[in-house]
C-alpha positions in Angstrom: 113.7 137.3 45.4 114.8 137.3 49.0 112.4 138.7 51.6 112.6 138.9 55.3 110.3 137.2 57.9 110.2 137.0 61.6 111.1 133.7 63.2 110.2 132.8 66.8 112.8 130.9 68.8 115.0 130.4 65.7 117.2 127.4 65.7 115.5 125.7 68.6 113.1 122.8 68.9 110.4 125.5 69.5 111.0 127.4 66.3 108.0 129.0 64.5 107.2 131.8 62.1 105.6 134.9 63.4 102.1 135.7 62.1 99.3 138.1 63.0 95.7 137.1 63.3 93.1 139.3 61.7 89.6 137.9 61.8 89.8 134.3 60.7 93.2 134.8 58.9 96.7 134.2 60.1 99.0 136.4 58.1 102.7 136.1 57.7 104.4 139.4 56.9 107.1 139.4 54.2 109.3 142.4 54.3 111.2 143.6 51.3 113.7 145.5 53.5 115.5 143.9 56.4 115.4 147.2 58.3 111.6 147.2 58.2 111.5 143.7 59.6 114.0 144.6 62.3 111.9 147.6 63.3 108.8 145.4 63.5 110.7 142.9 65.6 111.8 145.7 68.0 108.2 146.8 68.3 107.2 143.2 69.3 110.1 143.2 71.9 108.9 146.5 73.3 105.5 144.9 73.8 107.1 142.1 75.8 106.5 139.4 73.2 106.8 136.1 75.0 109.5 134.6 72.8 112.8 135.5 71.1 112.2 137.1 67.6 114.8 137.1 64.9 114.8 138.3 61.3 115.7 135.8 58.6 116.1 136.2 54.9 114.3 133.6 52.9 113.2 133.2 49.2 109.8 134.7 48.7 108.6 131.6 46.8 109.4 129.4 49.8 107.2 131.4 52.1 104.4 131.6 49.6 104.5 127.8 49.1 104.6 127.3 52.9 101.6 129.6 53.4 99.7 127.8 50.7 100.4 124.3 52.2 99.8 125.4 55.8 96.6 127.5 55.2 98.2 130.8 56.1 97.9 134.1 54.2 100.8 136.4 53.5 101.3 140.1 52.9 104.2 141.7 51.2 105.5 144.9 52.9 107.4 146.7 50.1 110.2 149.2 50.6 108.8 152.6 51.7 105.4 151.0 52.5 102.6 153.5 52.9 99.2 152.2 54.0 96.3 153.0 51.7 93.4 151.5 53.7 92.4 150.4 57.2 93.7 146.9 56.7 97.2 148.2 55.7 97.2 150.6 58.7 96.8 147.7 61.0 100.1 146.3 59.5 102.2 149.2 60.6 102.4 148.2 64.2 102.0 144.8 65.9 98.7 144.2 67.6 98.5 145.6 71.1 98.2 142.1 72.6 100.0 138.9 71.9 98.6 135.4 72.1 99.1 134.3 75.7 99.2 130.7 74.9 101.0 130.2 71.6 100.3 127.1 69.5 104.0 126.1 69.4 105.7 124.2 72.2 107.7 126.0 74.9 110.2 124.1 77.0 109.0 120.8 75.6 105.4 121.1 76.9 102.4 121.8 74.8 100.7 125.1 75.4 97.6 124.8 73.2 94.5 125.4 75.3 91.5 123.2 75.2 89.6 126.2 73.7 92.1 126.5 70.9 91.8 122.7 70.3 88.1 122.9 70.1 88.2 125.8 67.7 91.0 124.4 65.4 90.3 120.7 65.9 93.0 118.5 67.4 96.0 117.9 65.2 97.8 114.6 65.2 101.5 114.3 66.0 102.1 113.4 62.3 100.4 116.7 61.2 102.5 118.7 63.7 105.7 116.9 62.6 104.9 117.7 59.0 104.4 121.4 59.7 107.6 121.4 61.8 109.5 119.8 59.0 108.2 122.3 56.4 109.3 125.2 58.7 112.7 123.6 59.2 113.0 123.3 55.4 112.6 127.1 55.1 116.0 127.5 56.8 
């Protein structure tokens, strides 16, 4: 089944997939309806998201496999989504604040802060290349 996700800086060397961080989890939102994904992207734009967001249709299984291999969680936003608990209510609108220093590269320079590296552990270039290749494979 095709779903829709938000890509950051699509078709560039700085491409990534949009996720939200809740507690210790990074969650990729998978939208059943393209219009819902577009609305969410517009909300991000209205909040001055620091990168270009685009909506891309991808097979659901590809995203699930990517999330499993990369340690992300995912959440399926069905057509006519209505939240039934506090967690789901948080998914209706993007967080009020965006990560100031995203983990991906912008203009060829790394933006990971030393605090982020201390928390996440430093990744080797091979690990980063592997993740980048998996993301490129989603396209």
